MIPA-251942 format. One record per residue: residue number from 0; residue in three letters; x, y, z of N, C-alpha, C in turn. Coordinates in steps of 0.05 Angstrom, whole numbers. Layout:
% MIPA-251942
NODE pos code   n.px   n.py   n.pz  ca.px  ca.py  ca.pz   c.px   c.py   c.pz
NODE NUM  ALA      X      Y      Z      X      Y      Z      X      Y      Z
...
% end
This chain:
% MIPA-251942
NODE pos code   n.px   n.py   n.pz  ca.px  ca.py  ca.pz   c.px   c.py   c.pz
NODE   0  MET   -322    434    108   -297    445     98   -280    423     87
NODE   1  HIS   -260    431     70   -244    412     56   -227    395     75
NODE   2  LYS   -214    409     94   -197    395    114   -201    407    142
NODE   3  ALA   -194    391    162   -196    401    189   -179    426    193
NODE   4  ARG   -156    427    181   -138    450    184   -150    476    173
NODE   5  VAL   -168    473    154   -183    497    144   -201    507    166
NODE   6  ALA   -214    488    180   -232    496    202   -216    509    225
NODE   7  ILE   -191    499    230   -175    510    251   -167    539    244
NODE   8  HIS   -159    543    219   -152    570    210   -175    589    213
NODE   9  LYS   -199    579    206   -223    596    208   -230    602    237
NODE  10  ALA   -225    583    255   -231    587    283   -214    609    294
NODE  11  CYS   -189    610    286   -171    632    295   -181    659    285
NODE  12  GLU   -192    659    261   -203    684    250   -227    693    267
NODE  13  LEU   -245    674    274   -268    681    290   -261    692    317
NODE  14  LEU   -239    680    329   -230    689    355   -213    714    354
NODE  15  ARG   -208    724    330   -192    748    326   -164    745    338
NODE  16  LEU   -152    722    334   -125    717    343   -105    730    323
NODE  17  ASP    -85    744    333    -66    757    316    -38    755    328
NODE  18  LYS    -19    770    318      9    768    327     13    777    356
NODE  19  GLU     -7    792    367     -5    800    395    -18    780    414
NODE  20  SER    -31    760    402    -45    740    418    -27    715    423
NODE  21  GLN    -36    699    442    -22    675    448    -43    652    451
NODE  22  ILE    -37    629    440    -54    606    443    -37    583    454
NODE  23  LEU    -47    570    475    -33    547    486    -43    521    473
NODE  24  ALA    -24    505    464    -31    480    450    -13    458    461
NODE  25  PRO    -23    433    460     -8    410    472     18    404    456
NODE  26  ALA     39    397    471     64    390    458     61    364    443
NODE  27  TYR     44    346    452     39    322    436     18    328    415
NODE  28  ASN     28    331    390     10    339    368     20    327    342
NODE  29  CYS      3    328    323     10    320    296     29    339    283
NODE  30  GLY     24    365    286     40    386    274     24    401    253
NODE  31  SER      5    388    240    -11    401    220    -30    421    233
NODE  32  GLU    -41    413    257    -59    431    271    -44    455    282
NODE  33  ILE    -19    450    291     -3    472    302      4    492    280
NODE  34  ASP     10    481    257     17    500    235     -8    515    225
NODE  35  ALA    -31    503    227    -56    518    220    -60    540    240
NODE  36  LEU    -54    535    266    -56    557    285    -36    579    279
NODE  37  LYS    -11    571    273     10    591    267      3    607    242
NODE  38  SER    -11    594    224    -17    608    199    -35    632    203
NODE  39  SER    -49    633    225    -67    655    231    -51    680    241
NODE  40  GLY    -25    675    247     -8    697    256     -5    697    286
NODE  41  THR    -20    680    301    -19    680    330      6    666    340
NODE  42  ASN     14    672    364     37    660    377     29    634    391
NODE  43  VAL     40    612    383     33    586    394     53    578    415
NODE  44  VAL     44    573    439     60    564    461     51    536    469
NODE  45  LEU     70    517    471     63    489    477     62    485    508
NODE  46  TYR     43    468    516     42    459    544     47    429    545
NODE  47  LYS     54    419    568     62    391    571     39    372    572
NODE  48  VAL     45    348    562     26    325    563     40    302    576
NODE  49  ASN     27    287    593     39    265    607     42    240    589
NODE  50  THR     57    221    597     61    197    580     36    180    577
NODE  51  ASP     15    185    592    -11    171    588    -29    187    569
NODE  52  ALA    -17    207    556    -31    224    536    -53    241    550
NODE  53  GLN    -49    249    574    -67    267    588    -53    294    593
NODE  54  THR    -69    315    592    -59    342    596    -47    345    623
NODE  55  ASP    -23    358    625    -11    366    650    -24    392    658
NODE  56  LEU    -45    391    675    -60    415    682    -44    435    697
NODE  57  SER    -25    426    713     -8    445    728      9    461    709
NODE  58  ASP     21    448    690     38    462    670     21    480    653
NODE  59  LEU     -3    471    646    -21    488    630    -27    514    644
NODE  60  ARG    -34    513    670    -40    537    685    -16    556    686
NODE  61  GLN      8    544    690     32    561    693     39    576    667
NODE  62  ARG     30    566    645     37    579    619     17    601    610
NODE  63  ILE     -4    604    625    -23    626    618    -11    653    625
NODE  64  SER    -13    671    606     -2    698    610    -23    718    602
NODE  65  GLN    -16    744    605    -35    765    598    -41    765    568
NODE  66  ARG    -24    753    552    -29    752    523    -45    728    514
NODE  67  THR    -49    709    533    -63    684    526    -93    690    520
NODE  68  ARG   -101    682    496   -129    686    488   -145    660    485
NODE  69  ALA   -131    637    483   -145    612    479   -128    588    487
NODE  70  ILE   -141    566    494   -128    541    499   -138    521    478
NODE  71  TYR   -120    507    466   -126    486    446   -121    459    458
NODE  72  VAL   -142    442    458   -139    416    471   -146    394    450
NODE  73  ILE   -130    373    450   -134    350    431   -143    326    446
NODE  74  HIS   -165    314    438   -175    289    448   -161    266    432
NODE  75  TYR   -142    252    444   -126    232    429   -141    206    426
NODE  76  PHE   -141    196    401   -151    169    395   -180    164    403
NODE  77  GLY   -195    185    408   -223    182    416   -227    184    446
NODE  78  PHE   -205    186    461   -207    187    491   -206    216    500
NODE  79  ALA   -224    223    519   -228    250    527   -205    261    545
NODE  80  GLN   -198    286    540   -181    301    559   -199    312    581
NODE  81  PRO   -188    322    603   -204    333    625   -216    360    617
NODE  82  VAL   -234    358    598   -243    383    584   -260    401    603
NODE  83  GLU   -274    388    622   -290    405    641   -271    421    659
NODE  84  GLU   -249    409    668   -230    424    684   -216    446    668
NODE  85  ILE   -210    440    643   -198    460    625   -218    482    619
NODE  86  ARG   -243    475    617   -264    495    613   -265    515    636
NODE  87  LYS   -263    504    660   -263    521    684   -239    540    685
NODE  88  ILE   -216    530    676   -193    547    675   -197    570    655
NODE  89  CYS   -209    563    633   -215    584    612   -234    605    623
NODE  90  GLU   -254    596    638   -274    615    649   -261    633    670
NODE  91  GLU   -243    621    687   -230    637    707   -212    658    695
NODE  92  GLU   -199    651    672   -180    669    660   -192    687    638
NODE  93  GLY   -217    681    631   -230    697    611   -218    692    583
NODE  94  ILE   -213    666    577   -201    659    551   -219    638    537
NODE  95  TYR   -214    634    512   -230    615    496   -218    587    497
NODE  96  LEU   -236    567    491   -228    539    490   -234    528    462
NODE  97  ILE   -214    517    449   -218    503    423   -214    473    428
NODE  98  GLU   -234    457    421   -232    428    423   -224    416    396
NODE  99  ASP   -203    401    395   -195    387    371   -206    358    373
NODE 100  CYS   -227    352    358   -239    326    358   -233    311    332
NODE 101  ALA   -211    317    319   -203    304    294   -201    274    298
NODE 102  LEU   -193    265    322   -189    237    327   -212    225    343
NODE 103  SER   -233    241    347   -254    233    367   -283    236    356
NODE 104  LEU   -286    232    331   -313    232    320   -330    210    333
NODE 105  PHE   -354    217    342   -373    199    355   -367    193    385
NODE 106  SER   -346    205    396   -339    199    424   -353    217    444
NODE 107  TYR   -358    206    468   -369    221    491   -351    217    514
NODE 108  ASP   -351    236    533   -339    231    559   -362    223    578
NODE 109  GLU   -359    227    604   -379    218    623   -405    233    620
NODE 110  THR   -404    257    610   -429    274    610   -435    286    583
NODE 111  ASN   -415    290    566   -419    306    542   -407    292    517
NODE 112  LYS   -418    299    494   -406    292    469   -381    308    466
NODE 113  LEU   -359    296    458   -335    311    454   -339    331    432
NODE 114  GLY   -331    355    437   -335    377    418   -358    396    426
NODE 115  SER   -372    389    448   -395    405    457   -388    425    479
NODE 116  VAL   -364    424    490   -356    441    513   -341    465    504
NODE 117  GLY   -324    462    484   -307    485    475   -324    507    462
NODE 118  ASP   -312    531    462   -325    553    447   -327    546    418
NODE 119  ILE   -306    533    408   -306    523    380   -293    495    380
NODE 120  SER   -304    478    364   -293    451    361   -289    444    331
NODE 121  VAL   -268    428    326   -262    421    299   -261    390    296
NODE 122  PHE   -270    380    273   -271    352    268   -258    345    241
NODE 123  ASN   -249    321    239   -235    311    214   -249    285    206
NODE 124  PHE   -263    284    184   -278    260    176   -261    237    165
NODE 125  PRO   -240    242    149   -225    220    138   -210    203    159
NODE 126  LYS   -206    214    184   -193    198    204   -210    174    212
NODE 127  ALA   -237    177    212   -254    156    221   -272    143    200
NODE 128  LEU   -275    157    177   -293    148    157   -278    144    130
NODE 129  PRO   -288    126    113   -274    121     88   -280    142     67
NODE 130  VAL   -271    167     72   -275    189     53   -248    203     48
NODE 131  PRO   -244    215     25   -219    227     19   -213    254     32
NODE 132  ASP   -234    269     40   -230    295     52   -254    302     69
NODE 133  GLY   -252    325     83   -275    334     98   -268    341    127
NODE 134  GLY   -274    366    135   -271    374    162   -295    391    170
NODE 135  ALA   -298    397    195   -321    413    204   -313    430    228
NODE 136  MET   -326    453    230   -323    470    253   -350    474    266
NODE 137  VAL   -352    469    292   -376    473    307   -373    496    326
NODE 138  ILE   -390    516    324   -389    540    341   -409    537    363
NODE 139  ASN   -399    531    388   -417    528    411   -423    554    425
NODE 140  ASN   -404    573    422   -407    600    434   -423    618    415
NODE 141  ARG   -447    624    423   -465    639    405   -454    667    399
NODE 142  ASP   -438    678    417   -426    704    413   -407    705    390
NODE 143  LEU   -398    681    381   -378    680    359   -392    674    333
NODE 144  ALA   -418    669    333   -432    663    309   -432    686    289
NODE 145  GLN   -429    680    264   -429    699    243   -449    691    221
NODE 146  ASP   -454    709    203   -469    701    179   -453    681    164
NODE 147  ALA   -466    664    150   -452    643    134   -432    656    115
NODE 148  TRP   -408    644    114   -388    654     95   -387    636     71
NODE 149  ILE   -377    646     49   -376    630     24   -352    611     25
NODE 150  LEU   -358    586     19   -337    566     16   -334    559    -14
NODE 151  ASN   -310    559    -23   -305    553    -51   -301    523    -55
NODE 152  ARG   -306    514    -79   -302    485    -85   -273    478    -81
NODE 153  PRO   -267    453    -71   -239    445    -67   -225    441    -94
NODE 154  GLN   -199    445    -93   -184    440   -118   -184    411   -125
NODE 155  PHE   -187    405   -151   -188    378   -160   -163    362   -152
NODE 156  ARG   -140    374   -154   -115    360   -149   -113    353   -119
NODE 157  SER   -124    370   -102   -123    365    -73   -141    341    -66
NODE 158  VAL   -164    339    -78   -182    316    -74   -170    291    -86
NODE 159  ALA   -158    294   -110   -146    270   -123   -123    260   -106
NODE 160  ARG   -107    278    -95    -84    269    -78    -95    254    -53
NODE 161  SER   -118    262    -43   -129    249    -19   -140    222    -26
NODE 162  ILE   -148    218    -51   -159    192    -60   -137    172    -65
NODE 163  LEU   -113    181    -70    -91    163    -77    -86    141    -56
NODE 164  PRO    -86    147    -30    -82    125    -10   -103    103    -12
NODE 165  PHE   -128    111    -19   -149     91    -23   -142     73    -46
NODE 166  ALA   -133     85    -68   -125     69    -92   -102     50    -85
NODE 167  LYS    -82     60    -70    -60     43    -63    -69     19    -47
NODE 168  ARG    -86     24    -27    -96      2    -10   -112    -18    -26
NODE 169  TYR   -128     -8    -45   -144    -25    -62   -126    -44    -79
NODE 170  VAL   -105    -32    -90    -87    -48   -107    -74    -70    -90
NODE 171  LEU    -65    -62    -66    -51    -82    -49    -70   -104    -40
NODE 172  ARG    -94    -97    -32   -114   -117    -24   -120   -136    -47
NODE 173  SER   -121   -125    -71   -128   -142    -95   -107   -163   -100
NODE 174  PHE    -82   -158    -92    -60   -177    -97    -49   -189    -72
NODE 175  SER    -65   -186    -49    -54   -195    -24    -49   -225    -23
NODE 176  GLY    -63   -241    -40    -59   -270    -40    -37   -279    -59
NODE 177  ASN    -26   -261    -74     -5   -268    -93     23   -263    -81
NODE 178  ARG     36   -285    -74     62   -283    -59     84   -272    -77
NODE 179  THR     81   -271   -103    101   -261   -121     97   -231   -126
NODE 180  LEU     73   -224   -134     67   -196   -142     64   -177   -118
NODE 181  TYR     52   -187    -96     47   -170    -74     72   -156    -63
NODE 182  PRO     93   -170    -57    117   -157    -46    129   -136    -66
NODE 183  LEU    127   -142    -92    137   -123   -112    120    -98   -112
NODE 184  LEU     94   -101   -111     76    -78   -111     80    -61    -86
NODE 185  TRP     83    -75    -63     86    -61    -38    111    -43    -38
NODE 186  HIS    133    -54    -47    158    -39    -48    157    -17    -69
NODE 187  LEU    143    -22    -91    140     -1   -112    123     22   -101
NODE 188  LEU    100     17    -88     83     38    -78     97     52    -55
NODE 189  LYS    112     38    -39    127     51    -17    148     70    -28
NODE 190  ARG    162     61    -49    182     78    -61    169    103    -73
NODE 191  THR    146    100    -85    132    123    -96    125    143    -74
NODE 192  HIS    117    133    -51    111    151    -28    136    165    -18
NODE 193  LEU    158    151    -16    182    162     -7    193    184    -25
NODE 194  LEU    189    180    -52    197    200    -71    181    226    -68
NODE 195  ALA    155    222    -61    138    245    -58    143    260    -32
NODE 196  GLU    151    246    -11    155    258     15    183    250     25
NODE 197  GLN    203    264     16    231    259     24    234    265     54
NODE 198  PRO    246    246     70    249    252     99    268    275    103
NODE 199  ARG    261    292    123    277    316    129    282    317    159
NODE 200  ARG    299    335    168    306    338    196    300    367    205
NODE 201  THR    291    369    230    287    396    242    314    407    249
NODE 202  PRO    316    433    257    341    445    266    354    429    289
NODE 203  ASN    337    416    305    347    401    328    352    371    320
NODE 204  MET    350    366    294    357    339    283    336    318    289
NODE 205  GLN    312    326    297    290    306    298    279    302    270
NODE 206  PRO    266    279    266    253    275    240    230    296    237
NODE 207  GLU    231    310    215    211    331    211    185    319    199
NODE 208  MET    163    331    207    137    322    196    137    327    166
NODE 209  PRO    120    312    151    119    315    122    113    343    113
NODE 210  ALA    124    351     90    119    378     80     89    384     76
NODE 211  SER     74    363     70     45    367     65     30    373     90
NODE 212  TYR     42    371    114     28    377    139     28    408    144
NODE 213  TYR     46    422    131     46    451    135     23    464    120
NODE 214  TYR     13    486    131    -12    498    121     -8    509     93
NODE 215  ASP    -27    502     76    -27    512     48    -50    533     46
NODE 216  TYR    -43    558     43    -63    579     42    -83    576     19
NODE 217  ARG    -76    560      0    -95    555    -22   -119    539    -13
NODE 218  LEU   -117    526     10   -140    511     21   -160    528     36
NODE 219  THR   -153    552     43   -170    569     59   -197    573     47
NODE 220  ASN   -218    569     64   -246    573     55   -254    554     32
NODE 221  ARG   -241    530     32   -249    510     12   -269    491     25
NODE 222  ALA   -289    482     10   -311    465     20   -303    436     17
NODE 223  ILE   -318    419     31   -315    390     28   -323    382      0
NODE 224  SER   -311    361    -10   -318    351    -37   -345    338    -37
NODE 225  ALA   -358    337    -60   -384    325    -63   -383    295    -58
NODE 226  ILE   -361    282    -66   -359    253    -62   -358    246    -33
NODE 227  SER   -344    262    -17   -342    257     12   -369    263     26
NODE 228  LYS   -381    284     17   -407    291     30   -428    269     26
NODE 229  ARG   -429    258      2   -448    237     -3   -441    212     13
NODE 230  ALA   -416    205     15   -407    181     30   -414    184     59
NODE 231  ILE   -409    208     71   -415    212     99   -444    208    106
NODE 232  GLU   -461    217     88   -490    215     92   -499    186     93
NODE 233  ARG   -484    167     82   -491    139     82   -479    123    106
NODE 234  CYS   -463    136    122   -450    122    144   -469    116    167
NODE 235  ASP   -466     93    179   -482     85    202   -465     88    227
NODE 236  ALA   -469    111    241   -452    117    264   -454     96    286
NODE 237  THR   -478     86    291   -482     67    312   -466     41    307
NODE 238  ALA   -467     32    282   -452      7    275   -422     12    276
NODE 239  ILE   -413     35    268   -385     42    268   -374     41    297
NODE 240  VAL   -389     54    315   -380     55    343   -379     27    355
NODE 241  LYS   -400     12    350   -402    -16    361   -378    -33    352
NODE 242  ARG   -372    -32    326   -351    -49    315   -323    -40    325
NODE 243  ARG   -319    -14    326   -293     -4    336   -289    -11    365
NODE 244  ARG   -309     -8    381   -306    -15    410   -301    -45    413
NODE 245  LYS   -314    -62    397   -310    -90    399   -282    -97    391
NODE 246  ASN   -272    -85    370   -244    -90    361   -224    -81    382
NODE 247  PHE   -229    -58    395   -211    -48    415   -209    -68    439
NODE 248  ASN   -232    -77    448   -233    -96    471   -220   -122    463
NODE 249  LEU   -222   -131    438   -209   -155    430   -179   -152    430
NODE 250  TYR   -169   -129    421   -141   -124    423   -131   -126    452
NODE 251  LEU   -146   -113    470   -139   -114    498   -136   -142    509
NODE 252  SER   -156   -159    503   -156   -186    513   -133   -203    501
NODE 253  LEU   -127   -198    476   -107   -214    462    -78   -206    470
NODE 254  ILE    -75   -180    476    -48   -170    483    -42   -172    513
NODE 255  SER    -63   -176    529    -60   -178    558    -38   -199    565
NODE 256  GLY    -19   -190    582      2   -208    590     26   -208    572
NODE 257  THR     25   -194    550     48   -191    532     65   -167    541
NODE 258  HIS     86   -171    556    100   -150    570    114   -131    550
NODE 259  ALA    121   -140    527    136   -123    508    118   -104    493
NODE 260  ILE     91   -107    496     72    -90    483     55    -77    504
NODE 261  LYS     57    -50    506     42    -35    526     20    -18    514
NODE 262  PRO     -5    -25    518    -27     -8    508    -26     19    521
NODE 263  LEU    -30     40    505    -31     67    516    -54     70    535
NODE 264  PHE    -77     57    528   -101     58    545   -108     30    555
NODE 265  LYS   -110     27    581   -114      1    593   -143     -9    593
NODE 266  ASN   -162      9    588   -190      2    588   -205     20    569
NODE 267  LEU   -230     14    564   -246     29    545   -271     40    559
NODE 268  PRO   -270     65    567   -293     77    581   -318     78    564
NODE 269  ASP   -340     78    577   -366     82    563   -365    107    546
NODE 270  GLY   -376    106    522   -378    130    506   -355    134    487
NODE 271  VAL   -332    121    491   -309    125    474   -312    110    448
NODE 272  CYS   -308    124    426   -306    111    400   -277    112    392
NODE 273  PRO   -261     90    396   -232     91    392   -225     94    362
NODE 274  LEU   -205    109    357   -196    113    329   -176     91    321
NODE 275  HIS   -157     85    338   -138     63    334   -134     49    360
NODE 276  PHE   -117     28    359   -108     15    384    -78     23    387
NODE 277  PRO    -72     44    402    -44     53    405    -29     36    425
NODE 278  VAL     -5     27    417     12     12    435     40     25    435
NODE 279  ILE     54     20    457     82     30    460    100      6    457
NODE 280  VAL    117      6    437    135    -16    431    163     -6    425
NODE 281  ALA    183    -23    431    210    -17    422    212    -24    392
NODE 282  ASN    232    -14    379    236    -20    350    211    -15    334
NODE 283  ARG    199      8    340    173     14    326    176     15    296
NODE 284  LYS    196     27    286    199     31    257    200      4    243
NODE 285  GLN    217    -15    253    219    -41    240    193    -57    242
NODE 286  ILE    180    -56    265    155    -71    269    134    -60    250
NODE 287  CYS    132    -33    249    112    -21    231    116    -29    202
NODE 288  GLN    141    -29    194    147    -36    166    139    -65    160
NODE 289  LYS    145    -83    179    138   -111    175    107   -115    174
NODE 290  LEU     93   -100    191     64   -102    190     53    -91    164
NODE 291  ASN     64    -68    155     56    -56    130     61    -75    106
NODE 292  GLU     82    -90    107     88   -109     86     67   -131     83
NODE 293  LEU     52   -135    105     30   -154    105      3   -141     99
NODE 294  SER      4   -115     90    -19    -99     85    -35    -93    110
NODE 295  ILE    -22    -92    133    -33    -83    158    -27    -54    161
NODE 296  ALA    -47    -37    163    -44     -8    162    -36      3    190
NODE 297  ALA    -14     -7    201     -3      4    225     11     30    218
NODE 298  ILE     13     48    238     24     75    233     43     83    255
NODE 299  GLU     67     94    248     84    106    267     72    133    274
NODE 300  TRP     55    133    294     36    155    298     50    181    306
NODE 301  TRP     46    201    289     56    228    294     87    228    299
NODE 302  SER    101    213    283    130    210    287    146    235    279
NODE 303  GLY    135    253    263    149    277    254    145    301    272
NODE 304  TYR    164    319    272    163    343    289    161    368    272
NODE 305  HIS    146    388    283    145    414    271    172    428    274
NODE 306  ARG    182    439    252    210    450    252    213    475    268
NODE 307  ASP    191    489    275    194    516    288    195    515    318
NODE 308  PHE    194    491    330    194    489    359    218    474    369
NODE 309  SER    226    481    393    247    466    407    233    446    425
NODE 310  TRP    242    421    424    227    399    438    241    390    463
NODE 311  ASP    263    402    471    278    392    494    262    394    520
NODE 312  GLU    243    413    521    227    417    545    204    398    548
NODE 313  TYR    200    381    527    176    364    527    183    334    523
NODE 314  PRO    198    322    541    206    294    538    183    275    536
NODE 315  ASN    161    280    551    138    262    550    125    261    522
NODE 316  ALA    122    285    511    111    287    484    129    273    464
NODE 317  CYS    155    277    467    175    264    449    173    233    452
NODE 318  PHE    170    224    477    167    195    482    143    184    466
NODE 319  LEU    121    198    468     97    189    454    101    189    424
NODE 320  LYS    113    211    414    117    214    385    136    193    374
NODE 321  ASP    155    184    391    176    165    382    168    136    386
NODE 322  LYS    148    131    404    143    103    412    116     92    404
NODE 323  ILE     96    109    400     69     98    395     66     87    367
NODE 324  LEU     57     62    367     49     48    342     19     46    342
NODE 325  ALA      5     57    322    -24     56    321    -33     33    304
NODE 326  LEU    -47     14    316    -57     -9    302    -86     -4    292
NODE 327  PRO    -93    -14    269   -119     -9    258   -141    -24    272
NODE 328  LEU   -164    -11    276   -187    -25    288   -213    -15    275
NODE 329  HIS   -211     -5    250   -234      8    237   -256    -12    232
NODE 330  GLN   -279     -2    224   -304    -17    223   -304    -38    201
NODE 331  GLN   -284    -38    182   -283    -59    162   -268    -84    172
NODE 332  LEU   -257    -83    196   -242   -105    207   -260   -122    225
NODE 333  ASN   -256   -148    224   -271   -166    242   -253   -181    261
NODE 334  ASP   -264   -199    277   -248   -213    297   -224   -228    285
NODE 335  ARG   -228   -240    262   -206   -255    249   -183   -237    242
NODE 336  HIS   -190   -213    231   -169   -194    224   -153   -185    248
NODE 337  ILE   -167   -179    270   -153   -170    294   -135   -192    305
NODE 338  GLU   -145   -216    306   -129   -239    315   -104   -242    298
NODE 339  PHE   -106   -239    272    -83   -241    254    -63   -219    260
NODE 340  ILE    -72   -195    263    -54   -172    269    -39   -176    295
NODE 341  VAL    -53   -185    316    -40   -189    342    -20   -212    340
NODE 342  HIS    -27   -233    326     -9   -256    323     17   -247    310
NODE 343  LYS     15   -231    289     39   -221    275     54   -201    292
NODE 344  LEU     40   -184    305     53   -164    322     70   -177    344
NODE 345  ILE     58   -197    358     73   -211    379     97   -225    367
NODE 346  ASP     94   -237    344    116   -251    331    138   -232    324
NODE 347  PHE    132   -208    313    153   -189    306    166   -177    331
NODE 348  VAL    150   -170    351    161   -159    376    180   -179    389
NODE 349  THR    173   -204    388    190   -225    401    216   -230    386
NODE 350  ASN    215   -227    360    238   -235    344    256   -213    333
NODE 351  ILE    247   -188    336    263   -166    327    281   -156    350
NODE 352  ASP    307   -155    345    326   -146    366    327   -116    366
% end
């Protein structure tokens, strides 16, 4: 499929979720997946997530009602949620489980590949692979299987828009050694991005997620592009997992003892293919900007909020959305790159008031 949100929309259709149905989803979310759920017409109710990015199982149980038809669980940054326990809850209540593995391609928990336990699982390829588009839906519940449905070709402008970030990064890397042109290009490209995505506020005055995160019905039943499909076929999953795990462990060793930088995950369990190295820092916005100016692809992870929800009830989710800085550890980075990133991060954290 063209995007993971297209797979999410289709999953709701297969589960026959409608305005009389209710689906429970985690309060710590990107927003795009939540809007894809809402686009199906179903009623989305948020459940709490702890500050360690683990599901609050007690709160999840309390929110199940007679209208609840499914639980939506997100595996953050490649690390597993207690999916077996959630599966048991679903079986006890007679409801479906959807696994969101958009951030967890190639990851396993102690016993299973992530995405193999839910009735339906969804994946997002551009999160982990150098491709402009592509999502997938895996149907593990045979009772939900249907005859193949027709997927239309993706719109050219949608694929082109997805390629734009690759072009920007290529331009910046090409001039990274030029101390005169690089800062000018960085500010020019940043301004272009800001013009395209003007910052907005939710009714509760939180920063709203970008407009492009809301579901676009023109994407429905669109297929993955040919360019992404060919690129995925050439990927070496084993090498990707090995490099990402090595980079994650190097981050851990270099940041150890730096009190102003708190890793979200203190260790790397067997089977995990980490997506980023998430840390909790003060002054996240300023630090992220300074790293970006050095062509370091740090991200203020999920900083925007969906406008249709009230967030007062979810302080832990808000804490994560406001504080997590995601550092790159993708397979194109080596030890020298990680050492440079950590050196600059520590310098900025130490010197920014």
